[in-house]
N, CA, C and O atoms as a Tinker XYZ file with bonds, in Angstrom:
   460  protein
     1  N    148.199000  129.944000   75.694000    73     2
     2  CA   147.313000  130.731000   74.867000    64     1     3
     3  C    146.440000  129.789000   74.022000    63     2     4     5
     4  O    146.926000  128.794000   73.483000    81     3
     5  N    145.201000  130.106000   73.923000    73     3     6
     6  CA   144.241000  129.272000   73.218000    64     5     7
     7  C    144.147000  129.692000   71.750000    63     6     8     9
     8  O    144.222000  130.876000   71.420000    81     7
     9  N    143.982000  128.690000   70.875000    73     7    10
    10  CA   143.788000  128.974000   69.454000    64     9    11
    11  C    142.494000  129.752000   69.234000    63    10    12    13
    12  O    141.518000  129.564000   69.960000    81    11
    13  N    142.493000  130.612000   68.243000    73    11    14
    14  CA   141.260000  131.295000   67.870000    64    13    15
    15  C    140.253000  130.247000   67.407000    63    14    16    17
    16  O    140.621000  129.208000   66.858000    81    15
    17  N    138.994000  130.538000   67.636000    73    15    18
    18  CA   137.936000  129.591000   67.262000    64    17    19
    19  C    137.987000  129.255000   65.776000    63    18    20    21
    20  O    137.806000  128.096000   65.403000    81    19
    21  N    138.226000  130.240000   64.928000    73    19    22
    22  CA   138.247000  130.011000   63.483000    64    21    23
    23  C    139.339000  129.021000   63.095000    63    22    24    25
    24  O    139.119000  128.175000   62.228000    81    23
    25  N    140.499000  129.107000   63.711000    73    23    26
    26  CA   141.601000  128.193000   63.404000    64    25    27
    27  C    141.277000  126.789000   63.909000    63    26    28    29
    28  O    141.514000  125.803000   63.211000    81    27
    29  N    140.737000  126.703000   65.116000    73    27    30
    30  CA   140.375000  125.402000   65.677000    64    29    31
    31  C    139.333000  124.717000   64.795000    63    30    32    33
    32  O    139.442000  123.521000   64.522000    81    31
    33  N    138.325000  125.467000   64.347000    73    31    34
    34  CA   137.261000  124.904000   63.505000    64    33    35
    35  C    137.843000  124.388000   62.191000    63    34    36    37
    36  O    137.473000  123.303000   61.742000    81    35
    37  N    138.738000  125.137000   61.573000    73    35    38
    38  CA   139.353000  124.694000   60.317000    64    37    39
    39  C    140.110000  123.380000   60.511000    63    38    40    41
    40  O    140.026000  122.482000   59.674000    81    39
    41  N    140.848000  123.272000   61.614000    73    39    42
    42  CA   141.586000  122.045000   61.905000    64    41    43
    43  C    140.631000  120.882000   62.170000    63    42    44    45
    44  O    140.884000  119.758000   61.736000    81    43
    45  N    139.548000  121.146000   62.873000    73    43    46
    46  CA   138.572000  120.105000   63.177000    64    45    47
    47  C    137.905000  119.570000   61.903000    63    46    48    49
    48  O    137.765000  118.358000   61.733000    81    47
    49  N    137.506000  120.458000   61.033000    73    47    50
    50  CA   136.863000  120.048000   59.785000    64    49    51
    51  C    137.835000  119.219000   58.940000    63    50    52    53
    52  O    137.446000  118.227000   58.323000    81    51
    53  N    139.075000  119.631000   58.921000    73    51    54
    54  CA   140.089000  118.861000   58.181000    64    53    55
    55  C    140.222000  117.451000   58.773000    63    54    56    57
    56  O    140.291000  116.473000   58.028000    81    55
    57  N    140.258000  117.342000   60.107000    73    55    58
    58  CA   140.360000  116.035000   60.775000    64    57    59
    59  C    139.184000  115.144000   60.383000    63    58    60    61
    60  O    139.377000  113.976000   60.046000    81    59
    61  N    137.973000  115.684000   60.426000    73    59    62
    62  CA   136.789000  114.898000   60.064000    64    61    63
    63  C    136.883000  114.403000   58.630000    63    62    64    65
    64  O    136.606000  113.236000   58.350000    81    63
    65  N    137.276000  115.291000   57.720000    73    63    66
    66  CA   137.373000  114.912000   56.313000    64    65    67
    67  C    138.444000  113.853000   56.086000    63    66    68    69
    68  O    138.257000  112.950000   55.270000    81    67
    69  N    139.564000  113.953000   56.798000    73    67    70
    70  CA   140.628000  112.947000   56.688000    64    69    71
    71  C    140.105000  111.581000   57.127000    63    70    72    73
    72  O    140.485000  110.561000   56.552000    81    71
    73  N    139.253000  111.553000   58.119000    73    71    74
    74  CA   138.701000  110.302000   58.645000    64    73    75
    75  C    137.533000  109.767000   57.808000    63    74    76    77
    76  O    137.017000  108.685000   58.090000    81    75
    77  N    137.114000  110.517000   56.782000    73    75    78
    78  CA   136.060000  110.037000   55.897000    64    77    79
    79  C    134.658000  110.491000   56.251000    63    78    80    81
    80  O    133.687000  109.972000   55.702000    81    79
    81  N    134.531000  111.446000   57.153000    73    79    82
    82  CA   133.219000  111.992000   57.512000    64    81    83
    83  C    133.101000  113.390000   56.920000    63    82    84    85
    84  O    134.071000  114.148000   56.913000    81    83
    85  N    131.926000  113.729000   56.427000    73    83    86
    86  CA   131.714000  115.064000   55.892000    64    85    87
    87  C    131.445000  116.018000   57.047000    63    86    88    89
    88  O    130.622000  115.731000   57.916000    81    87
    89  N    132.138000  117.153000   57.057000    73    87    90
    90  CA   131.924000  118.173000   58.093000    64    89    91
    91  C    131.906000  119.541000   57.431000    63    90    92    93
    92  O    132.649000  119.795000   56.483000    81    91
    93  N    131.054000  120.414000   57.937000    73    91    94
    94  CA   130.953000  121.761000   57.391000    64    93    95
    95  C    130.553000  122.742000   58.481000    63    94    96    97
    96  O    129.950000  122.369000   59.487000    81    95
    97  N    130.898000  123.995000   58.262000    73    95    98
    98  CA   130.481000  125.068000   59.165000    64    97    99
    99  C    129.063000  125.444000   58.787000    63    98   100   101
   100  O    128.803000  125.877000   57.664000    81    99
   101  N    128.156000  125.278000   59.718000    73    99   102
   102  CA   126.765000  125.698000   59.485000    64   101   103
   103  C    126.558000  127.143000   59.852000    63   102   104   105
   104  O    125.744000  127.840000   59.248000    81   103
   105  N    127.305000  127.594000   60.854000    73   103   106
   106  CA   127.179000  128.975000   61.299000    64   105   107
   107  C    128.518000  129.445000   61.828000    63   106   108   109
   108  O    129.113000  128.817000   62.703000    81   107
   109  N    128.980000  130.552000   61.286000    73   107   110
   110  CA   130.229000  131.147000   61.759000    64   109   111
   111  C    129.934000  132.010000   62.976000    63   110   112   113
   112  O    128.995000  132.806000   62.983000    81   111
   113  N    130.746000  131.836000   63.993000    73   111   114
   114  CA   130.597000  132.616000   65.210000    64   113   115
   115  C    131.688000  133.664000   65.305000    63   114   116   117
   116  O    132.272000  134.066000   64.300000    81   115
   117  N    131.953000  134.097000   66.519000    73   115   118
   118  CA   132.998000  135.084000   66.762000    64   117   119
   119  C    134.352000  134.487000   66.394000    63   118   120   121
   120  O    134.697000  133.394000   66.843000    81   119
   121  N    135.102000  135.193000   65.590000    73   119   122
   122  CA   136.380000  134.727000   65.058000    64   121   123
   123  C    137.379000  134.377000   66.163000    63   122   124   125
   124  O    138.078000  133.367000   66.075000    81   123
   125  N    137.442000  135.197000   67.180000    73   123   126
   126  CA   138.450000  135.048000   68.229000    64   125   127
   127  C    138.115000  133.960000   69.249000    63   126   128   129
   128  O    138.926000  133.069000   69.501000    81   127
   129  N    136.930000  134.036000   69.829000    73   127   130
   130  CA   136.653000  133.157000   70.963000    64   129   131
   131  C    135.197000  132.717000   71.055000    63   130   132   133
   132  O    134.680000  132.539000   72.158000    81   131
   133  N    134.531000  132.539000   69.928000    73   131   134
   134  CA   133.149000  132.073000   69.969000    64   133   135
   135  C    133.065000  130.632000   70.449000    63   134   136   137
   136  O    133.931000  129.813000   70.142000    81   135
   137  N    132.017000  130.331000   71.203000    73   135   138
   138  CA   131.802000  128.950000   71.654000    64   137   139
   139  C    131.500000  128.079000   70.438000    63   138   140   141
   140  O    130.895000  128.540000   69.470000    81   139
   141  N    131.926000  126.817000   70.494000    73   139   142
   142  CA   131.773000  125.908000   69.365000    64   141   143
   143  C    130.861000  124.750000   69.765000    63   142   144   145
   144  O    131.072000  124.098000   70.787000    81   143
   145  N    129.842000  124.507000   68.935000    73   143   146
   146  CA   128.955000  123.363000   69.116000    64   145   147
   147  C    129.100000  122.452000   67.905000    63   146   148   149
   148  O    129.157000  122.920000   66.768000    81   147
   149  N    129.159000  121.152000   68.158000    73   147   150
   150  CA   129.327000  120.168000   67.095000    64   149   151
   151  C    128.104000  119.257000   67.090000    63   150   152   153
   152  O    127.821000  118.559000   68.063000    81   151
   153  N    127.392000  119.283000   65.972000    73   151   154
   154  CA   126.245000  118.386000   65.784000    64   153   155
   155  C    126.720000  117.218000   64.937000    63   154   156   157
   156  O    127.251000  117.417000   63.844000    81   155
   157  N    126.533000  116.004000   65.431000    73   155   158
   158  CA   126.881000  114.805000   64.676000    64   157   159
   159  C    125.581000  114.201000   64.167000    63   158   160   161
   160  O    124.827000  113.589000   64.925000    81   159
   161  N    125.331000  114.379000   62.881000    73   159   162
   162  CA   124.128000  113.896000   62.228000    64   161   163
   163  C    124.373000  112.452000   61.791000    63   162   164   165
   164  O    125.286000  112.180000   61.011000    81   163
   165  N    123.558000  111.533000   62.296000    73   163   166
   166  CA   123.727000  110.109000   61.972000    64   165   167
   167  C    123.004000  109.705000   60.689000    63   166   168   169
   168  O    123.022000  108.536000   60.304000    81   167
   169  N    122.374000  110.662000   60.036000    73   167   170
   170  CA   121.701000  110.437000   58.749000    64   169   171
   171  C    120.546000  109.444000   58.835000    63   170   172   173
   172  O    120.174000  108.829000   57.836000    81   171
   173  N    119.985000  109.291000   60.023000    73   171   174
   174  CA   118.819000  108.415000   60.193000    64   173   175
   175  C    117.721000  109.122000   60.990000    63   174   176   177
   176  O    116.830000  108.475000   61.540000    81   175
   177  N    117.791000  110.445000   61.047000    73   175   178
   178  CA   116.807000  111.212000   61.810000    64   177   179
   179  C    117.229000  111.473000   63.244000    63   178   180   181
   180  O    116.489000  112.100000   64.001000    81   179
   181  N    118.417000  110.998000   63.630000    73   179   182
   182  CA   118.924000  111.245000   64.973000    64   181   183
   183  C    120.274000  111.961000   64.886000    63   182   184   185
   184  O    120.935000  111.962000   63.848000    81   183
   185  N    120.655000  112.565000   66.002000    73   183   186
   186  CA   121.923000  113.297000   66.048000    64   185   187
   187  C    122.393000  113.385000   67.494000    63   186   188   189
   188  O    121.646000  113.113000   68.434000    81   187
   189  N    123.646000  113.771000   67.641000    73   187   190
   190  CA   124.214000  114.060000   68.956000    64   189   191
   191  C    124.749000  115.479000   68.912000    63   190   192   193
   192  O    125.135000  115.977000   67.854000    81   191
   193  N    124.771000  116.128000   70.074000    73   191   194
   194  CA   125.256000  117.501000   70.152000    64   193   195
   195  C    126.311000  117.596000   71.237000    63   194   196   197
   196  O    126.108000  117.154000   72.368000    81   195
   197  N    127.443000  118.182000   70.870000    73   195   198
   198  CA   128.546000  118.406000   71.795000    64   197   199
   199  C    128.805000  119.892000   71.895000    63   198   200   201
   200  O    128.765000  120.610000   70.896000    81   199
   201  N    129.071000  120.347000   73.101000    73   199   202
   202  CA   129.367000  121.760000   73.323000    64   201   203
   203  C    130.492000  121.905000   74.322000    63   202   204   205
   204  O    131.019000  120.912000   74.823000    81   203
   205  N    130.864000  123.153000   74.614000    73   203   206
   206  CA   131.954000  123.384000   75.559000    64   205   207
   207  C    131.662000  122.737000   76.915000    63   206   208   209
   208  O    130.557000  122.842000   77.447000    81   207
   209  N    132.673000  122.073000   77.456000    73   207   210
   210  CA   132.523000  121.428000   78.764000    64   209   211
   211  C    132.430000  122.489000   79.854000    63   210   212   213
   212  O    133.099000  123.519000   79.766000    81   211
   213  N    131.618000  122.258000   80.874000    73   211   214
   214  CA   131.540000  123.195000   81.996000    64   213   215
   215  C    132.905000  123.324000   82.690000    63   214   216   217
   216  O    133.700000  122.385000   82.684000    81   215
   217  N    133.160000  124.463000   83.271000    73   215   218
   218  CA   134.437000  124.715000   83.938000    64   217   219
   219  C    134.740000  123.687000   85.021000    63   218   220   221
   220  O    135.906000  123.398000   85.290000    81   219
   221  N    133.711000  123.136000   85.640000    73   219   222
   222  CA   133.943000  122.150000   86.701000    64   221   223
   223  C    134.606000  120.874000   86.172000    63   222   224   225
   224  O    135.235000  120.142000   86.937000    81   223
   225  N    134.471000  120.603000   84.875000    73   223   226
   226  CA   135.086000  119.415000   84.284000    64   225   227
   227  C    136.480000  119.683000   83.723000    63   226   228   229
   228  O    137.169000  118.752000   83.306000    81   227
   229  N    136.898000  120.939000   83.712000    73   227   230
   230  CA   138.126000  121.344000   83.037000    64   229   231
   231  C    139.298000  121.486000   83.999000    63   230   232   233
   232  O    140.374000  121.904000   83.572000    81   231
   233  N    139.143000  121.165000   85.247000    73   231   234
   234  CA   140.164000  121.431000   86.264000    64   233   235
   235  C    141.554000  120.919000   85.920000    63   234   236   237
   236  O    142.523000  121.660000   86.089000    81   235
   237  N    141.695000  119.692000   85.448000    73   235   238
   238  CA   143.008000  119.127000   85.189000    64   237   239
   239  C    143.568000  119.461000   83.817000    63   238   240   241
   240  O    144.704000  119.097000   83.513000    81   239
   241  N    142.805000  120.137000   82.993000    73   239   242
   242  CA   143.240000  120.411000   81.625000    64   241   243
   243  C    144.119000  121.647000   81.556000    63   242   244   245
   244  O    144.098000  122.509000   82.435000    81   243
   245  N    144.892000  121.703000   80.480000    73   243   246
   246  CA   145.685000  122.904000   80.236000    64   245   247
   247  C    144.737000  124.025000   79.841000    63   246   248   249
   248  O    143.674000  123.751000   79.285000    81   247
   249  N    145.084000  125.275000   80.109000    73   247   250
   250  CA   144.194000  126.391000   79.766000    64   249   251
   251  C    143.895000  126.488000   78.268000    63   250   252   253
   252  O    142.850000  127.011000   77.882000    81   251
   253  N    144.796000  125.994000   77.429000    73   251   254
   254  CA   144.603000  126.086000   75.977000    64   253   255
   255  C    143.700000  124.993000   75.424000    63   254   256   257
   256  O    143.267000  125.086000   74.275000    81   255
   257  N    143.405000  123.960000   76.209000    73   255   258
   258  CA   142.595000  122.848000   75.720000    64   257   259
   259  C    141.142000  123.256000   75.517000    63   258   260   261
   260  O    140.584000  124.033000   76.292000    81   259
   261  N    140.551000  122.725000   74.476000    73   259   262
   262  CA   139.099000  122.858000   74.279000    64   261   263
   263  C    138.515000  121.492000   74.610000    63   262   264   265
   264  O    138.820000  120.503000   73.944000    81   263
   265  N    137.697000  121.441000   75.615000    73   263   266
   266  CA   137.069000  120.185000   76.018000    64   265   267
   267  C    135.572000  120.259000   75.737000    63   266   268   269
   268  O    134.938000  121.298000   75.921000    81   267
   269  N    135.023000  119.133000   75.287000    73   267   270
   270  CA   133.621000  119.080000   74.914000    64   269   271
   271  C    132.906000  118.015000   75.725000    63   270   272   273
   272  O    133.503000  117.037000   76.173000    81   271
   273  N    131.611000  118.232000   75.902000    73   271   274
   274  CA   130.779000  117.223000   76.550000    64   273   275
   275  C    129.461000  117.132000   75.782000    63   274   276   277
   276  O    129.089000  118.039000   75.039000    81   275
   277  N    128.777000  116.025000   75.981000    73   275   278
   278  CA   127.478000  115.822000   75.332000    64   277   279
   279  C    126.477000  116.796000   75.948000    63   278   280   281
   280  O    126.420000  116.935000   77.169000    81   279
   281  N    125.698000  117.463000   75.119000    73   279   282
   282  CA   124.738000  118.470000   75.590000    64   281   283
   283  C    123.375000  117.896000   75.950000    63   282   284   285
   284  O    122.624000  118.500000   76.715000    81   283
   285  N    123.059000  116.733000   75.399000    73   283   286
   286  CA   121.750000  116.130000   75.652000    64   285   287
   287  C    121.935000  114.782000   76.337000    63   286   288   289
   288  O    122.883000  114.062000   76.025000    81   287
   289  N    121.050000  114.428000   77.261000    73   287   290
   290  CA   121.231000  113.202000   78.035000    64   289   291
   291  C    121.023000  111.915000   77.253000    63   290   292   293
   292  O    121.599000  110.885000   77.604000    81   291
   293  N    120.215000  111.950000   76.202000    73   291   294
   294  CA   119.884000  110.726000   75.476000    64   293   295
   295  C    120.646000  110.646000   74.149000    63   294   296   297
   296  O    120.285000  111.333000   73.194000    81   295
   297  N    121.684000  109.823000   74.078000    73   295   298
   298  CA   122.397000  109.735000   72.800000    64   297   299
   299  C    121.890000  108.557000   71.984000    63   298   300   301
   300  O    121.731000  107.490000   72.577000    81   299
   301  N    121.632000  108.636000   70.735000    73   299   302
   302  CA   121.392000  109.874000   69.999000    64   301   303
   303  C    119.964000  110.363000   70.214000    63   302   304   305
   304  O    119.077000  109.588000   70.574000    81   303
   305  N    119.758000  111.632000   69.993000    73   303   306
   306  CA   118.447000  112.251000   70.187000    64   305   307
   307  C    117.797000  112.496000   68.817000    63   306   308   309
   308  O    118.486000  112.532000   67.797000    81   307
   309  N    116.490000  112.660000   68.801000    73   307   310
   310  CA   115.842000  113.028000   67.544000    64   309   311
   311  C    116.422000  114.344000   67.022000    63   310   312   313
   312  O    116.753000  115.238000   67.802000    81   311
   313  N    116.541000  114.452000   65.719000    73   311   314
   314  CA   117.129000  115.639000   65.102000    64   313   315
   315  C    116.414000  116.923000   65.541000    63   314   316   317
   316  O    117.062000  117.949000   65.746000    81   315
   317  N    115.104000  116.872000   65.685000    73   315   318
   318  CA   114.335000  118.055000   66.089000    64   317   319
   319  C    114.742000  118.528000   67.490000    63   318   320   321
   320  O    114.769000  119.730000   67.752000    81   319
   321  N    115.053000  117.608000   68.372000    73   319   322
   322  CA   115.488000  117.958000   69.729000    64   321   323
   323  C    116.833000  118.680000   69.690000    63   322   324   325
   324  O    117.037000  119.672000   70.391000    81   323
   325  N    117.736000  118.178000   68.872000    73   323   326
   326  CA   119.051000  118.813000   68.735000    64   325   327
   327  C    118.898000  120.216000   68.153000    63   326   328   329
   328  O    119.523000  121.162000   68.633000    81   327
   329  N    118.078000  120.347000   67.135000    73   327   330
   330  CA   117.881000  121.663000   66.512000    64   329   331
   331  C    117.247000  122.652000   67.494000    63   330   332   333
   332  O    117.609000  123.828000   67.507000    81   331
   333  N    116.304000  122.182000   68.314000    73   331   334
   334  CA   115.689000  123.065000   69.309000    64   333   335
   335  C    116.736000  123.551000   70.312000    63   334   336   337
   336  O    116.722000  124.715000   70.711000    81   335
   337  N    117.634000  122.669000   70.713000    73   335   338
   338  CA   118.708000  123.067000   71.639000    64   337   339
   339  C    119.624000  124.108000   71.004000    63   338   340   341
   340  O    120.043000  125.056000   71.668000    81   339
   341  N    119.934000  123.934000   69.722000    73   339   342
   342  CA   120.784000  124.902000   69.029000    64   341   343
   343  C    120.111000  126.269000   68.935000    63   342   344   345
   344  O    120.777000  127.297000   69.062000    81   343
   345  N    118.806000  126.289000   68.716000    73   343   346
   346  CA   118.068000  127.555000   68.680000    64   345   347
   347  C    118.170000  128.263000   70.031000    63   346   348   349
   348  O    118.371000  129.476000   70.085000    81   347
   349  N    118.032000  127.503000   71.121000    73   347   350
   350  CA   118.160000  128.099000   72.460000    64   349   351
   351  C    119.566000  128.656000   72.687000    63   350   352   353
   352  O    119.725000  129.736000   73.255000    81   351
   353  N    120.581000  127.917000   72.244000    73   351   354
   354  CA   121.959000  128.391000   72.402000    64   353   355
   355  C    122.185000  129.685000   71.621000    63   354   356   357
   356  O    122.859000  130.595000   72.104000    81   355
   357  N    121.626000  129.763000   70.425000    73   355   358
   358  CA   121.777000  130.978000   69.610000    64   357   359
   359  C    121.077000  132.177000   70.235000    63   358   360   361
   360  O    121.561000  133.304000   70.130000    81   359
   361  N    119.946000  131.942000   70.881000    73   359   362
   362  CA   119.268000  133.036000   71.580000    64   361   363
   363  C    120.108000  133.539000   72.746000    63   362   364   365
   364  O    120.160000  134.738000   73.021000    81   363
   365  N    120.765000  132.604000   73.426000    73   363   366
   366  CA   121.594000  132.950000   74.584000    64   365   367
   367  C    122.891000  133.634000   74.156000    63   366   368   369
   368  O    123.308000  134.611000   74.778000    81   367
   369  N    123.534000  133.130000   73.097000    73   367   370
   370  CA   124.818000  133.673000   72.633000    64   369   371
   371  C    124.850000  133.649000   71.111000    63   370   372   373
   372  O    125.048000  132.587000   70.521000    81   371
   373  N    124.662000  134.792000   70.463000    73   371   374
   374  CA   124.637000  134.828000   69.001000    64   373   375
   375  C    126.014000  134.655000   68.353000    63   374   376   377
   376  O    126.105000  134.618000   67.126000    81   375
   377  N    127.080000  134.550000   69.141000    73   375   378
   378  CA   128.433000  134.411000   68.603000    64   377   379
   379  C    128.921000  132.975000   68.523000    63   378   380   381
   380  O    130.113000  132.749000   68.315000    81   379
   381  N    128.029000  131.987000   68.683000    73   379   382
   382  CA   128.465000  130.587000   68.667000    64   381   383
   383  C    128.727000  130.103000   67.249000    63   382   384   385
   384  O    128.152000  130.598000   66.280000    81   383
   385  N    129.608000  129.124000   67.161000    73   383   386
   386  CA   129.875000  128.398000   65.928000    64   385   387
   387  C    129.047000  127.122000   65.962000    63   386   388   389
   388  O    128.877000  126.519000   67.021000    81   387
   389  N    128.530000  126.709000   64.809000    73   387   390
   390  CA   127.855000  125.414000   64.709000    64   389   391
   391  C    128.528000  124.644000   63.578000    63   390   392   393
   392  O    128.550000  125.083000   62.428000    81   391
   393  N    129.070000  123.493000   63.933000    73   391   394
   394  CA   129.699000  122.601000   62.973000    64   393   395
   395  C    128.811000  121.364000   62.861000    63   394   396   397
   396  O    128.365000  120.822000   63.872000    81   395
   397  N    128.558000  120.926000   61.643000    73   395   398
   398  CA   127.773000  119.704000   61.467000    64   397   399
   399  C    128.641000  118.640000   60.812000    63   398   400   401
   400  O    129.264000  118.865000   59.774000    81   399
   401  N    128.663000  117.479000   61.448000    73   399   402
   402  CA   129.393000  116.322000   60.944000    64   401   403
   403  C    128.361000  115.276000   60.549000    63   402   404   405
   404  O    127.454000  114.973000   61.324000    81   403
   405  N    128.495000  114.723000   59.350000    73   403   406
   406  CA   127.607000  113.652000   58.908000    64   405   407
   407  C    128.377000  112.341000   58.967000    63   406   408   409
   408  O    129.342000  112.138000   58.231000    81   407
   409  N    127.934000  111.454000   59.857000    73   407   410
   410  CA   128.608000  110.172000   60.012000    64   409   411
   411  C    127.617000  109.155000   60.568000    63   410   412   413
   412  O    127.118000  109.320000   61.681000    81   411
   413  N    127.332000  108.120000   59.811000    73   411   414
   414  CA   126.354000  107.108000   60.241000    64   413   415
   415  C    126.758000  106.419000   61.541000    63   414   416   417
   416  O    125.894000  106.004000   62.314000    81   415
   417  N    128.048000  106.294000   61.789000    73   415   418
   418  CA   128.526000  105.634000   63.013000    64   417   419
   419  C    128.521000  106.579000   64.216000    63   418   420   421
   420  O    128.737000  106.132000   65.342000    81   419
   421  N    128.283000  107.850000   64.007000    73   419   422
   422  CA   128.235000  108.797000   65.115000    64   421   423
   423  C    129.603000  109.218000   65.628000    63   422   424   425
   424  O    129.722000  109.682000   66.761000    81   423
   425  N    130.639000  109.063000   64.806000    73   423   426
   426  CA   131.983000  109.458000   65.249000    64   425   427
   427  C    132.070000  110.985000   65.318000    63   426   428   429
   428  O    131.600000  111.683000   64.419000    81   427
   429  N    132.670000  111.488000   66.387000    73   427   430
   430  CA   132.774000  112.939000   66.555000    64   429   431
   431  C    134.193000  113.473000   66.424000    63   430   432   433
   432  O    134.365000  114.658000   66.138000    81   431
   433  N    135.213000  112.649000   66.623000    73   431   434
   434  CA   136.616000  113.009000   66.468000    64   433   435
   435  C    137.084000  114.124000   67.414000    63   434   436   437
   436  O    138.164000  114.680000   67.213000    81   435
   437  N    136.311000  114.452000   68.417000    73   435   438
   438  CA   136.685000  115.550000   69.313000    64   437   439
   439  C    137.865000  115.183000   70.210000    63   438   440   441
   440  O    138.531000  116.065000   70.753000    81   439
   441  N    138.121000  113.899000   70.365000    73   439   442
   442  CA   139.255000  113.477000   71.176000    64   441   443
   443  C    140.540000  113.415000   70.356000    63   442   444   445
   444  O    141.598000  113.110000   70.905000    81   443
   445  N    140.472000  113.697000   69.056000    73   443   446
   446  CA   141.636000  113.597000   68.188000    64   445   447
   447  C    142.126000  114.943000   67.667000    63   446   448   449
   448  O    143.067000  114.990000   66.875000    81   447
   449  N    141.509000  116.025000   68.094000    73   447   450
   450  CA   141.890000  117.344000   67.601000    64   449   451
   451  C    142.939000  117.944000   68.528000    63   450   452   453
   452  O    142.809000  117.894000   69.751000    81   451
   453  N    143.965000  118.504000   67.935000    73   451   454
   454  CA   145.019000  119.157000   68.732000    64   453   455
   455  C    144.465000  120.455000   69.292000    63   454   456   457
   456  O    143.827000  121.235000   68.584000    81   455
   457  N    144.723000  120.674000   70.591000    73   455   458
   458  CA   144.244000  121.887000   71.247000    64   457   459
   459  C    144.822000  123.079000   70.574000    63   458   460
   460  O    144.544000  124.209000   70.974000    81   459
């Protein structure tokens, strides 16, 4: 069984804060199972965006795991490019969560969160 999105987001934000990066919920999505996007703001006008991994990449994972992949090909991308992508995602699915992490080193901590 997969954790509710709200619980996963709370744990993720706590992990980021423990590691010394500021993280906050920019947009609350569906409490139960909203898709989660993580914007890593490098505080220099660039950012990276991570979103749910496509099902083709999830084959070996447990059903409860949340796996993420980079959404844009050029890391890091201009902040405006990341924001435009988020606008498109919101048009497609208004139930998404958007988490913003501020970290000059670009750390995302997505590999350290418990499923």
